[in-house]
N, C-alpha and C positions, 0 to 999 in steps of 0.2 A: 504494499500500500504506500503510495507516494504521499498520502495525506495523514497517515497515522490512524485511519479509521478502517476497521475490519468489520464487514457486513456478514450476516448469517443468512444463508439461503434457506437452510432447514432449521426447524425448531428442534430443541433437544437440551440435553445437559452437557456443557463443554468445561474442559479444564483449560485455563489460560496460564501459561507458564512465561514468565518475564524475567530476563537477565539483562542487567544494565551496568554499564561502566560509565560513570558520570565525572565529567571534569568541568571545572568552573574558573572564572578568571579572579575571584577574590574569596576568602573564607566566608562561608555562609551556611544557612540552613536551606535545604532543598526539599520541596514537597513533591512526592511521587503519588499519583493517583490513577485509578482505573475506573472508567465509567461504562455503564451499559445504557445506551440510548440517552446520554445526558444525565443519568443518575449515578451518583457516586457509590461504588461498591468496595472500593479499597483506597486507603490513604495512609501515608505515613511520612513523617519528617526524619531526614538524616541530616547530620551536621558534616560538612566538609570543612576540614580545619586549615587546608593550605591551598593556595591557588596552584594549578597545574599538576596536582596529585589526584589521580583517578580514585574514585570511591565505587566499589562494586556493590550492588544490591540485587537480590533475586526474590521473587515471591510467586506464589500460585494461588489462584482462586477458581472456585467452582461456580458456574453460572447456569441458571436455567433460562433459556432464550426462546423467543418466538421468531418465526421467520421475519426477515427484514429488519431486526434489531441489529445494533452495532456495538462494537466495543472500542474504546479508545484509552490509551495509556499516555499520561502527560508527566513531564519533569518540569518543575518551575522554581524559581527563586524570586523573592521580592527585592533582594539586595544585590545579587550578582547580575551583571549586565550581559554576561556570556555563559549560557549553559549548553555543554556539549555531550551528546551521547556517542561515545567513542565507538570505533569499528569494532564489530564482534557482538554488540547488543543484539538481542533476539526476542522474538515473541513466537510462542508456539501455542497453537490452538488445536486441542484434540477433543473430538466428540466421543462422550462416554456412553455406556448402554442406554438405549432409549426406552426399552420396555422389557418385561420379563422374557419375551421370546428371544431377546439377544443374549440371555445368559447362557445359551448352548454354545455360542461361539466365543471368540476372544473378547468381543464387547468393546473393544478400544481400537480406534485407528486414527491415524494422523490426518488431520484435516488441512492445516497450513502451517508453514514455518517461514517467518520473515527475518532476515538478518540485515542489520544496518551496517553498510560498509563506508 
């Protein structure tokens, strides 16, 4: 996704795995959030203590979505003027079992993986 928005074609339960390497131009607190169609589902603040030193952060969330909903992940700082997600950051979206009939199979398959270069 060039916009950072990932849309769901099929309803279901999805695992969103995010791995970030963040660099900023001044020591600051950085807010990381994930939203489902504009509704915040995850947020955390991390402190970056020195400019130019990357900080790694990873998280996973499970979301139940309907078709046409979307997920967005944002990294923001109110004090740093430059926030960079370094090469190697990734978002993996996996669809989990959708109903009891799926329990006879492996029930988990990779939907999409996006890597920032």
